DRENPA-3360 file (N, C-alpha, C; in nm, 2 decimals, always signed):
BEGIN
1 = MTDKMQMI = +1.73/-0.44/-2.29/+1.68/-0.36/-2.18/+1.77/-0.22/-2.18 ~ +1.70/-0.13/-2.11/+1.79/+0.01/-2.08/+1.84/+0.01/-1.96 ~ +1.93/+0.08/-1.96/+1.98/+0.10/-1.83/+1.85/+0.16/-1.70 ~ +1.89/+0.14/-1.57/+1.80/+0.14/-1.47/+1.75/+0.29/-1.46 ~ +1.84/+0.37/-1.50/+1.81/+0.52/-1.54/+1.76/+0.60/-1.64 ~ +1.71/+0.50/-1.72/+1.71/+0.54/-1.86/+1.59/+0.50/-1.91 ~ +1.53/+0.56/-2.03/+1.37/+0.54/-2.05/+1.39/+0.61/-2.21 ~ +1.35/+0.51/-2.27/+1.36/+0.54/-2.44/+1.25/+0.57/-2.47;
9 = ANYHTHTI = +1.10/+0.56/-2.44/+0.98/+0.56/-2.53/+0.90/+0.65/-2.41 ~ +0.82/+0.73/-2.42/+0.71/+0.75/-2.37/+0.61/+0.82/-2.45 ~ +0.47/+0.71/-2.43/+0.38/+0.77/-2.51/+0.24/+0.80/-2.47 ~ +0.31/+0.88/-2.34/+0.15/+0.92/-2.24/+0.21/+1.07/-2.24 ~ +0.22/+1.14/-2.31/+0.22/+1.29/-2.29/+0.10/+1.39/-2.32 ~ +0.06/+1.49/-2.27/-0.03/+1.59/-2.28/+0.01/+1.73/-2.30 ~ -0.07/+1.80/-2.36/-0.02/+1.94/-2.41/-0.13/+2.05/-2.35 ~ -0.11/+2.15/-2.35/-0.24/+2.26/-2.26/-0.37/+2.21/-2.35;
17 = RCRHGHNN = -0.39/+2.18/-2.44/-0.52/+2.13/-2.50/-0.61/+2.06/-2.41 ~ -0.55/+2.00/-2.35/-0.63/+1.88/-2.27/-0.73/+1.96/-2.16 ~ -0.70/+2.06/-2.12/-0.74/+2.15/-2.06/-0.75/+2.14/-1.90 ~ -0.66/+2.06/-1.88/-0.64/+2.04/-1.70/-0.49/+2.03/-1.67 ~ -0.38/+2.04/-1.77/-0.22/+2.02/-1.76/-0.18/+2.20/-1.68 ~ -0.06/+2.18/-1.66/-0.04/+2.29/-1.58/+0.10/+2.37/-1.65 ~ +0.07/+2.37/-1.77/+0.18/+2.47/-1.83/+0.12/+2.58/-1.97 ~ +0.20/+2.61/-2.05/+0.15/+2.66/-2.15/+0.29/+2.67/-2.25;
25 = DPDRVFVE = +0.38/+2.56/-2.25/+0.45/+2.53/-2.31/+0.45/+2.48/-2.43 ~ +0.53/+2.53/-2.55/+0.45/+2.53/-2.69/+0.50/+2.37/-2.67 ~ +0.45/+2.30/-2.79/+0.48/+2.13/-2.81/+0.60/+2.13/-2.86 ~ +0.67/+2.21/-2.91/+0.80/+2.16/-2.92/+0.90/+2.18/-2.79 ~ +0.85/+2.23/-2.69/+0.90/+2.23/-2.58/+0.99/+2.08/-2.51 ~ +0.85/+2.03/-2.53/+0.80/+1.85/-2.49/+0.90/+1.83/-2.58 ~ +0.92/+1.81/-2.72/+1.00/+1.73/-2.76/+1.13/+1.75/-2.76 ~ +1.20/+1.89/-2.73/+1.32/+1.92/-2.66/+1.39/+1.85/-2.59;
33 = TAIERGLK = +1.29/+1.88/-2.48/+1.31/+1.80/-2.32/+1.35/+1.65/-2.37 ~ +1.21/+1.58/-2.43/+1.23/+1.46/-2.45/+1.36/+1.42/-2.52 ~ +1.43/+1.49/-2.62/+1.56/+1.47/-2.68/+1.70/+1.46/-2.57 ~ +1.67/+1.61/-2.47/+1.78/+1.62/-2.40/+1.81/+1.49/-2.25 ~ +1.64/+1.45/-2.26/+1.65/+1.34/-2.14/+1.68/+1.21/-2.23 ~ +1.73/+1.17/-2.33/+1.74/+1.05/-2.39/+1.64/+0.99/-2.46 ~ +1.50/+1.04/-2.47/+1.39/+0.94/-2.50/+1.42/+0.94/-2.65 ~ +1.41/+0.80/-2.72/+1.41/+0.79/-2.87/+1.26/+0.79/-2.96;
41 = ILGFSDHA = +1.18/+0.80/-2.88/+1.01/+0.77/-2.90/+0.92/+0.88/-2.79 ~ +0.88/+0.98/-2.88/+0.78/+1.08/-2.80/+0.62/+1.05/-2.86 ~ +0.55/+0.99/-2.74/+0.41/+1.00/-2.80/+0.32/+1.11/-2.73 ~ +0.24/+1.18/-2.82/+0.15/+1.29/-2.78/+0.03/+1.23/-2.76 ~ -0.05/+1.22/-2.64/-0.16/+1.16/-2.65/-0.27/+1.24/-2.56 ~ -0.31/+1.34/-2.60/-0.41/+1.41/-2.55/-0.56/+1.37/-2.54 ~ -0.61/+1.39/-2.44/-0.77/+1.34/-2.40/-0.87/+1.37/-2.56 ~ -0.92/+1.23/-2.56/-0.98/+1.25/-2.74/-1.09/+1.34/-2.68;
49 = PIPFKDGY = -1.17/+1.43/-2.80/-1.27/+1.49/-2.78/-1.40/+1.40/-2.82 ~ -1.49/+1.40/-2.76/-1.62/+1.30/-2.78/-1.71/+1.34/-2.83 ~ -1.80/+1.32/-2.91/-1.91/+1.40/-2.94/-2.05/+1.36/-2.86 ~ -2.05/+1.39/-2.75/-2.14/+1.37/-2.67/-2.27/+1.44/-2.71 ~ -2.40/+1.38/-2.66/-2.54/+1.44/-2.72/-2.62/+1.52/-2.62 ~ -2.67/+1.61/-2.67/-2.76/+1.68/-2.59/-2.68/+1.81/-2.53 ~ -2.57/+1.81/-2.59/-2.52/+1.96/-2.57/-2.37/+1.92/-2.46 ~ -2.37/+1.81/-2.42/-2.28/+1.78/-2.27/-2.16/+1.80/-2.32;
57 = VSNARMYF = -2.07/+1.86/-2.24/-1.91/+1.93/-2.30/-1.85/+1.90/-2.17 ~ -1.76/+1.80/-2.22/-1.66/+1.72/-2.04/-1.56/+1.81/-2.03 ~ -1.54/+1.84/-1.90/-1.44/+1.96/-1.83/-1.26/+1.90/-1.84 ~ -1.26/+1.77/-1.90/-1.10/+1.72/-1.90/-1.07/+1.65/-2.01 ~ -1.11/+1.72/-2.13/-1.06/+1.69/-2.24/-1.02/+1.78/-2.37 ~ -0.97/+1.75/-2.44/-1.01/+1.85/-2.58/-1.10/+1.87/-2.66 ~ -1.11/+2.01/-2.66/-1.25/+2.08/-2.74/-1.23/+2.03/-2.90 ~ -1.32/+2.00/-2.95/-1.33/+1.95/-3.11/-1.28/+2.05/-3.17;
65 = ELLEDYVD = -1.28/+2.16/-3.17/-1.22/+2.28/-3.24/-1.04/+2.30/-3.24 ~ -1.01/+2.23/-3.13/-0.83/+2.23/-3.10/-0.80/+2.08/-3.16 ~ -0.86/+2.02/-3.26/-0.85/+1.87/-3.29/-0.73/+1.92/-3.39 ~ -0.79/+2.00/-3.48/-0.70/+1.99/-3.60/-0.55/+2.05/-3.58 ~ -0.57/+2.18/-3.50/-0.45/+2.23/-3.44/-0.38/+2.12/-3.37 ~ -0.38/+2.01/-3.31/-0.30/+1.94/-3.22/-0.28/+1.84/-3.33 ~ -0.32/+1.79/-3.44/-0.26/+1.71/-3.54/-0.15/+1.75/-3.59 ~ -0.20/+1.87/-3.68/-0.11/+1.93/-3.76/+0.00/+1.99/-3.69;
73 = SVRKLQKE = +0.00/+2.04/-3.55/+0.17/+2.08/-3.49/+0.21/+1.96/-3.43 ~ +0.20/+1.81/-3.42/+0.23/+1.71/-3.39/+0.29/+1.63/-3.54 ~ +0.23/+1.66/-3.62/+0.27/+1.60/-3.73/+0.38/+1.70/-3.83 ~ +0.36/+1.84/-3.77/+0.50/+1.91/-3.85/+0.63/+1.87/-3.72 ~ +0.59/+1.83/-3.62/+0.73/+1.83/-3.52/+0.79/+1.68/-3.59 ~ +0.69/+1.60/-3.62/+0.76/+1.45/-3.67/+0.86/+1.50/-3.78 ~ +0.80/+1.59/-3.87/+0.89/+1.60/-3.97/+1.02/+1.68/-3.98 ~ +0.99/+1.78/-3.85/+1.12/+1.83/-3.82/+1.22/+1.80/-3.75;
81 = YEKDIQIL = +1.18/+1.70/-3.66/+1.30/+1.62/-3.54/+1.30/+1.47/-3.59 ~ +1.26/+1.46/-3.74/+1.29/+1.33/-3.74/+1.40/+1.27/-3.77 ~ +1.54/+1.29/-3.74/+1.64/+1.27/-3.74/+1.70/+1.29/-3.57 ~ +1.64/+1.32/-3.53/+1.66/+1.35/-3.37/+1.57/+1.22/-3.28 ~ +1.42/+1.22/-3.30/+1.35/+1.12/-3.26/+1.23/+1.08/-3.28 ~ +1.18/+1.00/-3.29/+1.02/+0.93/-3.33/+0.92/+0.99/-3.26 ~ +0.84/+1.10/-3.33/+0.75/+1.16/-3.27/+0.57/+1.06/-3.34 ~ +0.52/+1.03/-3.20/+0.41/+0.98/-3.26/+0.24/+1.07/-3.22;
89 = LGIELEYY = +0.18/+1.01/-3.33/+0.05/+1.12/-3.29/-0.06/+1.01/-3.23 ~ -0.09/+1.04/-3.12/-0.21/+0.97/-3.05/-0.32/+1.03/-2.94 ~ -0.36/+0.94/-2.89/-0.51/+0.99/-2.80/-0.49/+0.95/-2.69 ~ -0.54/+0.96/-2.60/-0.60/+0.90/-2.46/-0.72/+0.89/-2.50 ~ -0.81/+0.82/-2.41/-0.95/+0.79/-2.47/-1.00/+0.66/-2.37 ~ -1.12/+0.73/-2.37/-1.18/+0.58/-2.23/-1.29/+0.53/-2.32 ~ -1.32/+0.43/-2.32/-1.42/+0.36/-2.40/-1.53/+0.36/-2.33 ~ -1.62/+0.44/-2.43/-1.77/+0.46/-2.39/-1.81/+0.42/-2.50;
97 = PEYHESVM = -1.91/+0.29/-2.48/-1.98/+0.19/-2.59/-2.06/+0.27/-2.69 ~ -2.11/+0.38/-2.63/-2.22/+0.46/-2.70/-2.14/+0.52/-2.82 ~ -2.02/+0.58/-2.79/-1.96/+0.67/-2.85/-1.85/+0.64/-2.94 ~ -1.81/+0.49/-2.92/-1.68/+0.43/-2.93/-1.66/+0.43/-3.11 ~ -1.77/+0.44/-3.15/-1.76/+0.42/-3.31/-1.78/+0.54/-3.41 ~ -1.79/+0.68/-3.33/-1.83/+0.76/-3.39/-1.65/+0.84/-3.40 ~ -1.60/+0.82/-3.26/-1.44/+0.84/-3.23/-1.35/+0.79/-3.33 ~ -1.39/+0.65/-3.35/-1.29/+0.58/-3.46/-1.31/+0.62/-3.59;
105 = NYARDYQF = -1.46/+0.69/-3.61/-1.46/+0.76/-3.74/-1.34/+0.88/-3.75 ~ -1.35/+0.94/-3.68/-1.28/+1.04/-3.69/-1.14/+1.01/-3.70 ~ -1.09/+0.92/-3.64/-0.97/+0.86/-3.58/-0.92/+0.85/-3.73 ~ -1.01/+0.74/-3.81/-0.97/+0.72/-3.94/-0.91/+0.86/-4.05 ~ -1.02/+0.95/-4.03/-0.96/+1.06/-4.11/-0.81/+1.13/-4.09 ~ -0.81/+1.10/-3.92/-0.68/+1.18/-3.90/-0.56/+1.10/-3.91 ~ -0.57/+0.95/-3.90/-0.47/+0.83/-3.90/-0.40/+0.86/-3.79 ~ -0.42/+0.82/-3.66/-0.36/+0.88/-3.56/-0.30/+0.76/-3.54;
113 = DYFILGQH = -0.16/+0.72/-3.48/-0.10/+0.62/-3.47/-0.11/+0.52/-3.35 ~ -0.17/+0.55/-3.25/-0.22/+0.46/-3.12/-0.33/+0.53/-3.08 ~ -0.36/+0.45/-2.98/-0.50/+0.49/-2.91/-0.46/+0.44/-2.75 ~ -0.43/+0.51/-2.64/-0.45/+0.44/-2.53/-0.55/+0.48/-2.44 ~ -0.60/+0.33/-2.35/-0.72/+0.35/-2.30/-0.68/+0.38/-2.18 ~ -0.76/+0.48/-2.13/-0.74/+0.56/-1.98/-0.91/+0.56/-1.94 ~ -0.94/+0.46/-1.86/-1.10/+0.47/-1.82/-1.08/+0.54/-1.67 ~ -1.16/+0.65/-1.72/-1.16/+0.75/-1.60/-1.29/+0.74/-1.55;
121 = FLGNEIGE = -1.37/+0.72/-1.64/-1.53/+0.73/-1.58/-1.62/+0.59/-1.67 ~ -1.70/+0.51/-1.55/-1.76/+0.44/-1.58/-1.87/+0.48/-1.67 ~ -1.94/+0.37/-1.76/-2.08/+0.40/-1.79/-2.02/+0.48/-1.94 ~ -2.09/+0.61/-1.96/-2.06/+0.72/-2.10/-2.04/+0.82/-2.01 ~ -1.98/+0.84/-1.88/-1.93/+0.97/-1.81/-2.04/+1.08/-1.78 ~ -2.12/+1.06/-1.89/-2.28/+1.18/-1.87/-2.32/+1.12/-1.72 ~ -2.31/+1.20/-1.59/-2.38/+1.15/-1.48/-2.30/+1.07/-1.41 ~ -2.20/+1.04/-1.44/-2.09/+0.95/-1.34/-2.00/+1.01/-1.28;
129 = TYVSDLPA = -1.92/+0.97/-1.20/-1.83/+1.00/-1.09/-1.69/+0.94/-1.16 ~ -1.58/+1.08/-1.14/-1.45/+1.03/-1.19/-1.42/+0.89/-1.14 ~ -1.32/+0.80/-1.15/-1.33/+0.66/-1.07/-1.26/+0.67/-0.99 ~ -1.13/+0.75/-0.95/-1.08/+0.77/-0.85/-1.15/+0.84/-0.73 ~ -1.31/+0.91/-0.77/-1.39/+0.97/-0.67/-1.51/+0.83/-0.65 ~ -1.49/+0.74/-0.67/-1.60/+0.68/-0.65/-1.59/+0.67/-0.51 ~ -1.71/+0.62/-0.47/-1.72/+0.57/-0.29/-1.73/+0.40/-0.31 ~ -1.68/+0.36/-0.20/-1.69/+0.20/-0.17/-1.74/+0.16/-0.17;
137 = DKNHILRY = -1.74/+0.02/-0.31/-1.88/+0.00/-0.33/-1.80/-0.17/-0.43 ~ -1.81/-0.26/-0.40/-1.76/-0.35/-0.45/-1.79/-0.38/-0.63 ~ -1.93/-0.28/-0.63/-1.99/-0.32/-0.79/-1.91/-0.23/-0.87 ~ -1.86/-0.12/-0.85/-1.76/-0.03/-0.90/-1.63/-0.10/-0.97 ~ -1.61/-0.18/-0.89/-1.49/-0.29/-0.95/-1.53/-0.36/-1.04 ~ -1.64/-0.41/-1.01/-1.70/-0.53/-1.14/-1.74/-0.45/-1.26 ~ -1.79/-0.31/-1.26/-1.85/-0.24/-1.36/-1.67/-0.18/-1.43 ~ -1.58/-0.18/-1.34/-1.48/-0.14/-1.44/-1.39/-0.23/-1.49;
145 = VDQVIEAL = -1.38/-0.33/-1.43/-1.32/-0.46/-1.52/-1.38/-0.49/-1.64 ~ -1.52/-0.52/-1.62/-1.60/-0.57/-1.74/-1.59/-0.44/-1.86 ~ -1.57/-0.36/-1.81/-1.57/-0.20/-1.91/-1.41/-0.18/-2.03 ~ -1.33/-0.23/-1.90/-1.22/-0.25/-1.97/-1.19/-0.38/-2.06 ~ -1.25/-0.50/-1.99/-1.25/-0.60/-2.08/-1.29/-0.56/-2.24 ~ -1.43/-0.53/-2.23/-1.52/-0.49/-2.32/-1.45/-0.40/-2.43 ~ -1.34/-0.27/-2.37/-1.27/-0.21/-2.45/-1.15/-0.30/-2.51 ~ -1.15/-0.38/-2.45/-1.01/-0.49/-2.48/-1.03/-0.58/-2.62;
153 = RTNTFTYI = -1.18/-0.58/-2.60/-1.20/-0.67/-2.72/-1.21/-0.60/-2.81 ~ -1.23/-0.48/-2.86/-1.22/-0.40/-2.95/-1.10/-0.39/-3.05 ~ -0.99/-0.44/-2.97/-0.86/-0.47/-3.00/-0.81/-0.32/-3.13 ~ -0.88/-0.21/-3.03/-0.85/-0.10/-3.05/-0.72/-0.02/-3.00 ~ -0.67/-0.05/-2.83/-0.61/+0.02/-2.78/-0.47/-0.07/-2.79 ~ -0.36/+0.04/-2.76/-0.23/+0.04/-2.77/-0.19/-0.04/-2.65 ~ -0.23/+0.00/-2.53/-0.20/-0.03/-2.40/-0.30/+0.07/-2.33 ~ -0.33/-0.02/-2.16/-0.41/+0.02/-2.07/-0.32/+0.14/-1.98;
161 = AHPDIIKD = -0.35/+0.26/-1.97/-0.30/+0.35/-1.85/-0.35/+0.32/-1.73 ~ -0.28/+0.34/-1.64/-0.32/+0.32/-1.52/-0.43/+0.25/-1.49 ~ -0.41/+0.11/-1.52/-0.48/+0.02/-1.52/-0.54/-0.01/-1.35 ~ -0.47/+0.04/-1.25/-0.52/+0.02/-1.14/-0.56/+0.16/-1.08 ~ -0.61/+0.25/-1.14/-0.69/+0.38/-1.12/-0.78/+0.34/-1.03 ~ -0.86/+0.21/-1.03/-1.02/+0.16/-0.99/-0.92/+0.12/-0.85 ~ -1.00/+0.19/-0.68/-0.97/+0.16/-0.57/-0.97/-0.03/-0.55 ~ -0.91/-0.04/-0.46/-0.95/-0.18/-0.40/-1.08/-0.19/-0.30;
169 = YGYTELYT = -1.11/-0.07/-0.21/-1.17/-0.04/-0.11/-1.16/-0.15/-0.01 ~ -1.07/-0.21/+0.02/-1.07/-0.29/+0.11/-1.11/-0.45/+0.04 ~ -1.17/-0.49/-0.08/-1.23/-0.61/-0.09/-1.10/-0.67/-0.17 ~ -1.06/-0.71/-0.10/-0.93/-0.76/-0.16/-0.91/-0.92/-0.22 ~ -1.04/-1.00/-0.16/-1.05/-1.12/-0.27/-1.12/-1.07/-0.39 ~ -1.21/-1.02/-0.37/-1.25/-0.92/-0.54/-1.17/-0.90/-0.61 ~ -1.13/-0.79/-0.55/-1.01/-0.73/-0.62/-0.90/-0.79/-0.71 ~ -0.89/-0.92/-0.61/-0.75/-0.97/-0.68/-0.85/-1.09/-0.79;
177 = EQMRRLCR = -0.91/-1.13/-0.75/-1.03/-1.20/-0.86/-1.02/-1.15/-0.96 ~ -1.09/-1.04/-0.95/-1.10/-0.90/-1.09/-0.98/-0.88/-1.19 ~ -0.90/-0.84/-1.13/-0.81/-0.81/-1.15/-0.74/-0.89/-1.21 ~ -0.74/-1.02/-1.17/-0.64/-1.14/-1.27/-0.72/-1.15/-1.40 ~ -0.87/-1.14/-1.38/-0.97/-1.17/-1.49/-0.91/-1.06/-1.59 ~ -0.90/-0.94/-1.59/-0.88/-0.85/-1.64/-0.70/-0.87/-1.70 ~ -0.62/-0.92/-1.61/-0.49/-0.93/-1.67/-0.48/-1.06/-1.76 ~ -0.54/-1.17/-1.78/-0.56/-1.24/-1.87/-0.63/-1.21/-1.95;
185 = VANEYDVP = -0.72/-1.15/-2.01/-0.79/-1.06/-2.13/-0.64/-0.99/-2.16 ~ -0.62/-0.90/-2.10/-0.50/-0.82/-2.19/-0.41/-0.89/-2.24 ~ -0.37/-1.04/-2.17/-0.28/-1.09/-2.20/-0.28/-1.18/-2.34 ~ -0.45/-1.20/-2.35/-0.51/-1.26/-2.47/-0.47/-1.18/-2.55 ~ -0.50/-1.06/-2.56/-0.48/-0.94/-2.67/-0.35/-0.84/-2.69 ~ -0.27/-0.93/-2.64/-0.14/-0.88/-2.60/-0.14/-0.74/-2.59 ~ -0.17/-0.68/-2.46/-0.20/-0.55/-2.46/-0.14/-0.47/-2.33 ~ -0.02/-0.41/-2.32/+0.06/-0.39/-2.20/+0.02/-0.31/-2.09;
193 = MELNFVGY = +0.07/-0.29/-1.99/-0.04/-0.26/-1.86/+0.05/-0.10/-1.81 ~ +0.02/-0.01/-1.81/+0.12/+0.12/-1.79/+0.15/+0.14/-1.66 ~ +0.25/+0.13/-1.61/+0.32/+0.19/-1.42/+0.29/+0.35/-1.49 ~ +0.22/+0.42/-1.40/+0.20/+0.54/-1.45/+0.27/+0.63/-1.35 ~ +0.36/+0.73/-1.37/+0.46/+0.79/-1.28/+0.35/+0.92/-1.24 ~ +0.23/+0.96/-1.26/+0.15/+1.06/-1.21/+0.11/+0.99/-1.06 ~ +0.05/+0.89/-1.05/+0.03/+0.84/-0.94/+0.13/+0.83/-0.82 ~ +0.23/+0.80/-0.87/+0.36/+0.80/-0.78/+0.40/+0.95/-0.75;
201 = RCGRHYPN = +0.44/+0.98/-0.84/+0.49/+1.15/-0.85/+0.38/+1.23/-0.75 ~ +0.26/+1.21/-0.74/+0.22/+1.27/-0.68/+0.10/+1.22/-0.52 ~ +0.18/+1.10/-0.51/+0.13/+0.99/-0.36/-0.04/+0.99/-0.39 ~ -0.07/+0.91/-0.53/-0.19/+0.88/-0.52/-0.19/+0.72/-0.46 ~ -0.34/+0.68/-0.53/-0.39/+0.55/-0.45/-0.35/+0.42/-0.52 ~ -0.27/+0.50/-0.65/-0.19/+0.40/-0.74/-0.06/+0.45/-0.78 ~ +0.04/+0.38/-0.81/+0.03/+0.25/-0.84/-0.01/+0.18/-0.71 ~ -0.10/+0.05/-0.73/-0.15/-0.02/-0.59/-0.03/-0.15/-0.61;
209 = ELFWKIAG = +0.03/-0.18/-0.49/+0.12/-0.27/-0.56/+0.04/-0.43/-0.55 ~ -0.08/-0.44/-0.47/-0.16/-0.57/-0.52/-0.19/-0.58/-0.65 ~ -0.20/-0.49/-0.73/-0.25/-0.50/-0.87/-0.11/-0.53/-0.94 ~ +0.01/-0.49/-0.92/+0.13/-0.55/-1.03/+0.17/-0.65/-0.93 ~ +0.13/-0.71/-0.86/+0.17/-0.84/-0.81/+0.10/-0.92/-0.88 ~ -0.01/-0.92/-0.86/-0.12/-1.03/-1.00/-0.06/-1.03/-1.12 ~ -0.05/-0.85/-1.14/+0.00/-0.88/-1.30/+0.14/-0.95/-1.33 ~ +0.25/-0.92/-1.24/+0.33/-1.02/-1.25/+0.32/-1.15/-1.25;
217 = EEGCKMVL = +0.24/-1.22/-1.14/+0.18/-1.36/-1.11/+0.11/-1.42/-1.27 ~ +0.07/-1.29/-1.36/-0.04/-1.34/-1.48/+0.08/-1.34/-1.60 ~ +0.19/-1.32/-1.54/+0.28/-1.24/-1.67/+0.27/-1.18/-1.76 ~ +0.23/-1.07/-1.72/+0.20/-0.94/-1.81/+0.32/-0.85/-1.85 ~ +0.27/-0.79/-1.98/+0.37/-0.70/-1.99/+0.34/-0.55/-1.93 ~ +0.44/-0.51/-1.88/+0.41/-0.35/-1.84/+0.53/-0.27/-1.90 ~ +0.46/-0.13/-1.91/+0.54/+0.01/-2.02/+0.53/+0.08/-1.89 ~ +0.61/+0.18/-1.89/+0.66/+0.31/-1.80/+0.57/+0.43/-1.87;
225 = GSDAHTPE = +0.49/+0.50/-1.80/+0.45/+0.61/-1.88/+0.46/+0.72/-1.77 ~ +0.53/+0.85/-1.86/+0.54/+0.97/-1.74/+0.40/+1.03/-1.73 ~ +0.29/+1.01/-1.81/+0.20/+1.10/-1.83/+0.21/+1.23/-1.76 ~ +0.31/+1.28/-1.86/+0.36/+1.42/-1.85/+0.28/+1.56/-1.88 ~ +0.25/+1.59/-1.80/+0.15/+1.75/-1.84/+0.25/+1.90/-1.84 ~ +0.36/+1.86/-1.80/+0.48/+1.95/-1.89/+0.57/+1.87/-1.92 ~ +0.67/+1.95/-1.98/+0.81/+1.88/-2.06/+0.90/+1.84/-1.89 ~ +0.85/+1.87/-1.82/+0.98/+1.85/-1.68/+0.93/+1.72/-1.62;
233 = HLAIPEEV = +0.79/+1.67/-1.66/+0.77/+1.52/-1.62/+0.81/+1.42/-1.70 ~ +0.87/+1.47/-1.83/+0.92/+1.34/-1.90/+1.08/+1.29/-1.86 ~ +1.05/+1.14/-1.84/+1.16/+1.03/-1.80/+1.22/+1.10/-1.68 ~ +1.18/+1.10/-1.60/+1.25/+1.17/-1.44/+1.34/+1.05/-1.39 ~ +1.45/+1.06/-1.36/+1.53/+0.96/-1.31/+1.48/+0.86/-1.21 ~ +1.46/+0.96/-1.15/+1.37/+0.89/-0.99/+1.27/+0.81/-1.05 ~ +1.17/+0.80/-1.12/+1.04/+0.76/-1.12/+1.09/+0.67/-1.21 ~ +1.17/+0.66/-1.34/+1.20/+0.59/-1.41/+1.29/+0.44/-1.32;
241 = AYGHQMAE = +1.34/+0.50/-1.28/+1.43/+0.36/-1.16/+1.31/+0.30/-1.07 ~ +1.22/+0.39/-1.01/+1.11/+0.31/-0.94/+1.04/+0.22/-1.02 ~ +1.00/+0.26/-1.19/+0.94/+0.13/-1.24/+1.04/+0.04/-1.26 ~ +1.13/+0.05/-1.29/+1.22/-0.11/-1.30/+1.24/-0.18/-1.18 ~ +1.26/-0.09/-1.04/+1.23/-0.17/-0.91/+1.11/-0.25/-0.89 ~ +0.98/-0.17/-0.92/+0.86/-0.26/-0.93/+0.85/-0.39/-1.04 ~ +0.89/-0.36/-1.14/+0.92/-0.45/-1.25/+1.03/-0.59/-1.15 ~ +1.13/-0.57/-1.12/+1.19/-0.67/-1.02/+1.11/-0.72/-0.92;
249 = KYNLKLVD = +1.07/-0.62/-0.85/+0.98/-0.68/-0.75/+0.89/-0.77/-0.76 ~ +0.81/-0.74/-0.86/+0.69/-0.84/-0.92/+0.72/-0.93/-1.04 ~ +0.87/-0.94/-1.08/+0.86/-1.02/-1.21/+0.77/-1.01/-1.33 ~ +0.77/-0.84/-1.37/+0.72/-0.80/-1.47/+0.78/-0.80/-1.56 ~ +0.69/-0.81/-1.72/+0.81/-0.78/-1.83/+0.79/-0.68/-1.86 ~ +0.89/-0.61/-1.82/+0.92/-0.45/-1.82/+0.93/-0.46/-1.99 ~ +0.85/-0.39/-2.08/+0.89/-0.36/-2.20/+0.94/-0.22/-2.26 ~ +1.05/-0.17/-2.33/+1.09/-0.03/-2.34/+1.01/+0.03/-2.47;
257 = TVELKRPW = +0.93/-0.05/-2.54/+0.85/+0.00/-2.68/+0.74/-0.12/-2.68 ~ +0.61/-0.03/-2.75/+0.50/-0.10/-2.75/+0.46/-0.11/-2.88 ~ +0.38/-0.21/-2.95/+0.38/-0.27/-3.08/+0.21/-0.18/-3.08 ~ +0.25/-0.07/-3.16/+0.11/+0.03/-3.20/+0.00/-0.04/-3.29 ~ -0.15/-0.07/-3.21/-0.25/-0.12/-3.29/-0.32/+0.00/-3.37 ~ -0.31/-0.01/-3.48/-0.41/+0.11/-3.57/-0.50/+0.03/-3.63 ~ -0.62/+0.00/-3.56/-0.73/-0.03/-3.64/-0.79/+0.01/-3.77 ~ -0.78/+0.14/-3.72/-0.84/+0.23/-3.84/-0.78/+0.22/-3.99;
265 = I = -0.66/+0.19/-4.00/-0.58/+0.17/-4.09/-0.63/+0.07/-4.22;
% end
């Protein structure tokens, strides 16, 4: 295990292409900052383009016309910095049943290194509300857990980003029951949970300590995720120390690196 003020891998990194970042920094600046801060592995994971029907365009993901540039940029950086750091080509993706196969088809073409599951919407996004903005309703908890579990059963995703993004709405008993169910399926497929530093950094409703208490009781693996939208977000010592404190507080299995799932290879 690393020192409490260190982080050796970050798999959750966004470039300007995701369209909701806060930077204009070239991709190499992320790489050079990662090296300066002691990271040994840097994974890029912009939000995957999805071929929605009827001309729908999502406002929070990469355009298809930027995908080629994204892949080319990361692959070139892999070679350029191979002696200094391991760079990985990833994607952050929601599980939308109607579109999952089409995403897998282009994933095979580009040979991505991994997918992160970041379930920001229920259903298939169109006509749905961002998960964090959903009004209080116990059915939202049930739908979220059902959809994440369905995603896990595809054996596609390397880990779950911010698994506690859905609010508990005060339904403590139901939330505990459902998150325990999610944790058990995650363990069945050996999928770690990400403690997401954006929530900590921005004072959001996650990390939810009730969730992490449940995850610890269920023996879940936890991975730290900077969710970096600027190079400065990478491996911030205060955030890394917080992650280690949470792992110790809730007896979580903190892992420095994760096993990449590549079902398209």
